[in-house]
C-alpha positions in Angstrom: 133.7 107.2 63.3 132.9 105.6 60.0 133.0 102.1 61.3 130.5 102.7 64.0 128.2 104.2 61.3 128.5 101.0 59.2 128.0 99.0 62.3 124.6 100.8 63.2 123.7 100.5 59.3 124.1 96.8 59.5 122.3 96.4 62.8 119.4 98.6 61.3 119.4 96.3 58.2 119.2 93.0 60.2 116.8 94.2 62.6 113.4 93.6 60.6 114.7 89.8 60.0 115.6 89.4 63.5 112.0 90.5 64.4 110.3 88.3 62.0 112.2 85.2 63.2 111.5 86.0 66.7 108.0 86.6 66.1 107.9 83.4 64.2 109.4 81.5 67.0 106.9 83.2 69.4 104.0 81.9 67.5 105.3 78.5 67.2 105.9 78.1 71.0 102.4 79.7 71.5 100.6 77.3 69.2 102.4 74.3 70.1 102.1 75.0 73.9 98.3 75.4 73.2 98.0 72.3 71.2 99.9 70.3 73.8 98.0 71.7 76.7 94.6 71.0 75.3 95.8 67.6 74.0 97.3 66.4 77.4 95.4 68.1 80.0 93.0 65.1 80.5 95.5 62.5 80.8 96.1 61.0 84.2 98.6 58.1 83.4 102.2 58.1 84.6 105.4 57.5 82.7 108.0 54.8 83.4 109.7 57.2 86.0 106.6 57.6 87.8 105.8 61.2 86.7 102.7 62.4 85.3 102.5 62.3 81.3 101.0 65.7 81.2 103.6 67.1 83.7 104.1 70.9 82.3 101.1 70.9 80.3 98.3 71.1 82.7 97.2 74.6 81.6 97.9 77.1 78.8 100.6 79.1 80.7 102.4 75.8 81.8 102.2 74.4 78.2 103.7 77.7 76.8 106.3 77.8 79.3 107.4 74.1 78.6 107.4 74.5 75.0 109.7 77.5 75.4 112.1 75.1 77.1 112.0 72.7 74.8 112.5 75.3 71.9 115.4 76.8 73.5 116.9 73.4 74.9 117.6 75.1 78.1 116.7 71.8 80.0 118.8 69.6 77.7 121.4 68.5 80.4 118.5 67.9 83.0 116.8 65.5 80.3 119.9 63.9 78.7 122.1 63.3 81.6 119.7 60.7 83.3 118.8 59.0 80.0 122.6 58.8 79.2 123.4 57.2 82.6 120.4 54.5 82.1 121.4 53.8 78.5 125.0 54.6 78.0 125.7 51.2 76.2 123.0 52.1 73.7 124.2 55.9 73.4 127.9 54.8 72.9 126.9 52.1 70.3 124.8 54.7 68.4 127.5 57.3 68.4 130.2 54.8 67.6 128.2 53.1 64.9 128.0 56.3 62.7 131.7 56.7 61.7 131.6 52.9 61.1 128.9 53.1 58.8 130.4 55.9 56.8 133.7 54.1 56.8 131.9 51.0 55.5 130.0 52.9 52.8 133.2 54.7 51.5 135.0 51.2 51.3 132.1 49.6 49.4 132.2 52.5 46.9 135.8 51.9 46.3 135.3 48.2 45.7 132.6 48.9 43.2 134.5 51.5 41.1 
């Protein structure tokens, strides 16, 4: 019974911080959704895939909804997989270059010492 009390006390201690972070995230999503909606609602251009540039930002509600998905990365596989299939060589080069660069830096530091 003592551990249940300690767990409840820990939750009660962390709850205000959780509410603060949630409120900050909500304010950021609403602000940037509003900013994107007022910025992009007048555009009628298409991107390279033929979709409207302001797709998802036509109104305040759509902007907030789209910014929530961007903030939560809920649509990451939907966005990343087509980009990866179109530019797989570039992604492999970028991912593969990172360890090579780090090993080159370590080797050059050893030579200078």
